[in-house]
C-alpha positions as CSV (number, residue, x, y, z in Angstrom):
1,X,5.2,-25.1,6.5
2,X,4.5,-28.9,6.4
3,X,6.1,-29.7,3.0
4,X,9.2,-27.6,3.3
5,X,9.0,-26.0,-0.1
6,X,8.2,-22.5,1.0
7,X,11.1,-20.0,1.0
8,X,11.1,-16.6,2.6
9,X,13.2,-13.9,1.1
10,X,14.2,-10.8,2.9
11,X,15.9,-7.6,1.7
12,X,19.4,-6.9,2.8
13,X,20.1,-3.5,4.3
14,X,21.4,-2.2,1.0
15,X,18.4,-3.6,-0.8
16,X,16.1,-1.8,1.7
17,X,17.9,1.4,1.1
18,X,17.7,1.1,-2.6
19,X,14.0,0.4,-2.4
20,X,13.5,3.5,-0.3
21,X,15.6,5.6,-2.8
22,X,13.5,4.4,-5.7
23,X,10.1,4.8,-4.1
24,X,9.7,8.6,-4.5
25,X,10.9,8.7,-8.1
26,X,8.5,5.8,-8.9
27,X,5.6,7.7,-7.3
28,X,6.5,10.8,-9.4
29,X,6.4,8.7,-12.6
30,X,3.1,7.2,-11.7
31,X,1.6,10.7,-10.9
32,X,2.8,12.0,-14.3
33,X,1.5,9.0,-16.3
34,X,-1.9,9.0,-14.6
35,X,-2.3,12.8,-14.5
36,X,-4.7,13.0,-17.4
37,X,-6.9,10.3,-15.9
38,X,-9.6,10.5,-13.3
39,X,-9.1,8.4,-10.2
40,X,-11.7,5.9,-11.6
41,X,-9.9,5.7,-14.9
42,X,-6.5,5.2,-13.2
43,X,-7.9,2.4,-11.1
44,X,-9.4,0.7,-14.2
45,X,-6.1,1.0,-16.1
46,X,-4.2,-0.4,-13.2
47,X,-6.5,-3.4,-13.0
48,X,-6.3,-3.9,-16.8
49,X,-2.5,-3.8,-16.7
50,X,-2.6,-6.3,-13.8
51,X,-4.7,-8.7,-15.9
52,X,-2.3,-8.4,-18.9
53,X,0.7,-9.1,-16.7
54,X,-1.1,-12.0,-15.0
55,X,-1.8,-13.6,-18.4
56,X,1.9,-13.3,-19.5
57,X,3.7,-16.2,-17.9
58,X,7.1,-14.6,-18.6
59,X,6.4,-11.8,-16.2
60,X,7.3,-12.5,-12.6
61,X,4.3,-12.5,-10.2
62,X,4.1,-9.2,-8.3
63,X,1.8,-8.7,-5.4
64,X,-0.9,-6.1,-6.1
65,X,-0.3,-6.2,-9.8
């Protein structure tokens, strides 16, 4: 707040609707991909993918990745 460089982005109403429309299909894909894994394995894979993405500077930073 002091240096004025921070920007806050908010979704428009159409962006919010699109996000909601895509949420259920994304969950379905995740369930299908992770189906053969135990909960522990799925968590481990998620963490490993997050580390790979964090290492690649060309991938935008995503919270929780």
